[in-house]
C-alpha positions in Angstrom: 0.0 -0.1 0.1 1.1 3.6 -1.1 -0.1 6.3 0.5 0.3 9.9 -2.2 -1.2 13.3 -2.6 -3.3 14.2 -5.4 -2.9 18.1 -6.8 -3.7 20.1 -9.6 -1.4 22.2 -11.5 -4.0 25.5 -10.1 -1.4 25.9 -7.9 1.7 27.8 -9.3 4.2 24.6 -9.4 7.1 26.9 -11.2 6.8 28.6 -7.5 8.9 26.2 -5.9 7.9 27.4 -2.2 4.7 26.6 -2.9 5.9 23.0 -4.9 8.0 22.0 -1.3 4.8 22.0 1.0 3.3 19.2 -0.9 6.1 17.1 0.3 4.6 15.6 3.7 7.0 13.5 5.4 5.4 10.2 5.0 3.9 9.9 1.5 5.1 8.0 -1.6 4.5 10.0 -4.8 2.5 12.6 -6.2 -0.1 12.5 -8.3 -0.7 15.9 -10.6 -2.8 16.9 -13.3 -4.0 20.1 -15.2 -0.5 21.3 -15.3 -0.2 24.8 -17.1 3.1 23.8 -19.4 5.8 21.4 -19.9 8.1 23.5 -17.6 6.3 22.9 -15.1 5.9 19.4 -15.4 10.0 19.4 -15.6 9.6 20.8 -12.0 7.5 18.1 -10.7 9.2 15.3 -12.0 12.7 16.5 -11.3 11.3 17.5 -7.4 10.4 13.7 -7.4 13.5 12.1 -8.3 15.5 14.1 -5.8 13.1 12.6 -2.9 13.0 9.4 -4.3 9.0 9.8 -4.8 6.7 8.4 -7.3 4.9 10.2 -9.8 1.4 9.4 -11.3 -0.7 11.3 -14.0 -4.4 12.6 -13.5 -5.7 13.1 -16.9 -5.9 15.3 -18.3 -2.0 16.2 -17.7 -2.6 19.8 -19.4 -5.1 22.6 -18.6 -8.1 22.6 -20.3 -8.2 19.0 -21.6 -11.4 17.0 -21.9 -12.1 16.1 -17.8 -14.1 13.1 -18.8 -14.3 10.0 -20.9 -18.2 10.2 -21.7 -19.4 6.8 -23.1 -21.0 6.6 -26.7 -21.8 3.4 -28.8 -19.1 3.7 -30.5 -16.8 3.8 -27.4 -15.5 8.0 -26.1 -15.2 10.4 -28.4 -12.5 10.9 -30.9 -11.3 14.0 -29.3 -10.9 12.9 -25.7 -9.3 9.5 -27.0 -6.6 11.8 -28.4 -5.8 14.0 -25.6 -6.2 10.5 -23.4 -3.5 9.0 -25.7 -1.0 12.5 -25.7 -0.8 12.4 -21.9 -0.4 8.5 -21.7 2.7 8.7 -24.2 4.0 12.0 -21.6 3.8 9.7 -18.5 5.0 7.0 -19.9 8.1 9.3 -21.1 8.6 11.0 -17.9 8.5 7.3 -15.6 5.0 7.6 -14.6 4.0 4.7 -12.3 0.2 4.8 -13.8 -2.2 7.1 -15.4 -5.8 7.8 -14.6 -8.5 9.4 -15.7 -12.4 9.9 -15.3 -14.2 7.1 -17.2 -16.3 5.0 -18.2 -18.3 8.1 -17.5 -22.4 8.5 -18.3 -24.6 12.1 -17.5 -27.0 10.2 -15.8 -28.9 6.6 -15.0 -31.4 6.8 -17.6 -30.4 5.0 -20.3 -32.0 1.3 -21.1 -29.7 -1.3 -19.4 -29.0 -3.0 -22.5 -27.7 0.2 -24.4 -25.5 1.0 -21.1 -23.8 -1.8 -20.9 -23.0 -2.0 -25.0 -21.7 2.0 -24.2 -19.9 1.0 -21.0 -18.0 -2.1 -23.0 -17.2 0.1 -26.1 -15.7 2.5 -23.8 -13.6 0.1 -21.8 -12.4 -1.5 -24.9 -11.2 1.7 -26.0 -9.4 2.8 -22.9 -7.7 -0.9 -23.0 -6.3 -0.5 -26.7 -4.4 2.8 -25.4 -3.2 1.3 -22.0 -1.7 -1.7 -24.7 -0.5 1.0 -26.5 1.0 3.0 -24.0 2.6 0.6 -21.9 1.2 2.4 -18.9 -1.2 0.8 -16.3 -4.7 3.1 -16.7 -7.0 3.4 -13.8 -10.3 4.6 -14.6 -12.1 6.9 -11.8 -16.2 5.7 -11.8 -17.8 9.4 -11.4 -21.5 10.8 -10.1 -23.6 12.2 -13.5 -25.0 15.7 -13.9 -25.8 17.3 -10.4 -25.0 14.1 -8.4 -26.8 11.8 -11.0 -25.5 8.3 -9.9 -24.7 7.9 -13.1 -22.5 5.0 -14.1 -22.3 3.9 -10.7 -25.8 3.0 -10.6 -25.7 0.6 -13.6 -21.9 -0.8 -11.7 -23.7 -0.8 -8.5 -27.1 -2.9 -9.6 -24.9 -4.9 -11.7 -21.0 -5.2 -11.0 -20.5 -8.1 -13.3 -20.3 -5.2 -15.9 -17.1 -4.4 -15.1 -16.2 -8.1 -14.8 -13.7 -7.6 -17.6 -11.8 -4.7 -17.6 -8.9 -5.8 -20.1 -6.2 -5.6 -18.0 -7.2 -1.9 -16.8 -8.2 -1.2 -13.1 -10.5 1.2 -11.3 -9.5 4.4 -9.2 -12.8 4.6 -6.0 -13.4 8.3 -5.3 -15.1 8.1 -2.0 -16.6 11.1 -2.3 -18.6 9.9 -5.5 -19.1 6.7 -4.4 -20.8 7.7 -1.3 -23.0 10.2 -2.9 -24.3 8.0 -5.1 -24.9 4.9 -2.5 -27.2 7.9 -0.4 -29.0 8.8 -3.6 -29.4 4.5 -4.4 -29.9 3.8 -0.9 -27.0 0.8 -0.5 -24.0 0.3 1.8 -21.4 1.7 0.3 -19.0 -1.2 1.9 -21.2 -4.2 0.7 -22.3 -2.6 -2.6 -18.1 -1.8 -3.2 -17.1 -5.6 -2.3 -17.5 -6.9 -5.7 -14.9 -4.3 -7.3 -12.0 -4.0 -4.5 -10.1 -6.5 -6.1 -9.8 -4.6 -9.0 -9.4 -1.1 -7.8 -5.6 0.1 -8.1 -6.0 3.1 -6.9 -8.6 5.7 -4.2 -9.0 9.3 -3.8 -9.6 10.0 -0.1 -11.8 13.4 0.6 -15.0 14.0 2.6 -18.0 15.8 1.0 -20.0 19.0 2.0 -23.0 18.1 0.9 -24.9 21.7 1.5 -23.8 22.9 -1.5 -24.7 22.6 -5.3 -22.8 21.2 -6.5 -21.2 19.2 -4.1 -17.6 20.6 -2.6 -14.8 18.3 -1.2 -12.8 18.9 1.4 -9.5 16.8 3.2 -10.1 14.0 5.3 -10.1 14.3 9.4 -11.3 11.9 11.7 -13.6 14.7 13.0 -15.6 14.6 10.1 -19.0 12.9 9.5 -17.6 10.7 6.2 -14.6 9.8 8.5 -15.6 6.0 9.7 -17.0 4.9 5.8 -14.0 6.3 4.1 -12.2 4.7 6.3 -14.2 1.3 5.7 -13.9 1.5 2.3 -10.2 2.1 2.3 -9.6 -1.0 4.5 -11.7 -3.1 2.6 -10.0 -2.4 -1.1 -6.6 -2.5 1.2 -7.3 -6.2 1.8 -8.4 -7.6 -1.3 -5.7 -5.2 -3.1 -2.4 -5.4 -0.6 -0.3 -3.0 -3.6 -3.2 -0.2 -4.0 -2.7 3.3 -4.0 -4.2 5.6 -1.2 -3.9 9.2 -2.7 -5.4 12.4 -0.5 -7.0 14.8 -2.6 -4.7 18.1 -1.6 -6.6 20.8 -4.1 -9.7 21.1 -2.0 -12.4 23.5 -2.5 -12.7 24.0 1.1 -9.3 23.5 2.8 -9.4 24.0 6.7 -5.6 24.6 6.9 -2.9 22.9 7.3 -2.6 21.5 10.9 -6.3 20.0 9.6 -4.9 18.5 6.6 -1.5 16.8 8.3 -4.4 15.4 11.6 -6.1 13.8 8.3 -3.2 12.4 7.3 -1.4 10.9 10.3 -5.0 9.5 11.0 -5.3 7.8 7.9 -1.9 7.0 7.8 -2.4 5.1 11.2 -5.4 3.8 11.1 -4.9 1.9 7.4 -1.2 0.7 8.9 -3.0 -0.8 11.9 -5.7 -2.5 9.7 -3.0 -3.9 7.3 0.2 -5.0 9.7 
């Protein structure tokens, strides 16, 4: 199990002082996306190599790139496929351990089951081809649809076998989106995710502020109402997949401050260490 931070290039990474604050003691790597330009990528890569830390890439690698791989009968749109192909080529060239994208994505859960299944499988096939061409592991982060619609999560929660053949791809569990989807569907989040745990290589950890539209996310902390469910999901996946990367989202919409951040990190690290030792 590796503990990493995820951040966004919305932080000016060429500002070395700000970059230093991302290197918390005890992390194993950084997952990065939405960078401004190649110079920022060079700064990140050099800083990680100096510290012996791992790099992962969260597509889109560059700002203003497509953020979701929407499903369709013929697979994702050609422009999103081309963008992800370029991102994965760069990621492989700089030695990233894996790439990650928001896929497969559905705006809502109103499609007939047969049509949704066809769209999901076409998306998985296209993404598996990209993974093979790049020679780089690709994790698929399942996300809510428009206005918190359970979207693809509804289909997968009801019929997890639709992801039975991932063609060598892996999953990323976004605990915030999963908790909201399970609330909407009246499902126990841990029980519903159990069939998918062994296929999950990455877990994105954050808590959710539900009183806003759209919802906002914030760092995890033991005092947060979501803490118990987040920890239970992390433990579930870590038991099934000991090599999982647990990634703390570190560019939240709401951030109570560095002390809060580090307390949450220390709590999760201790709890997971005790659970998986």
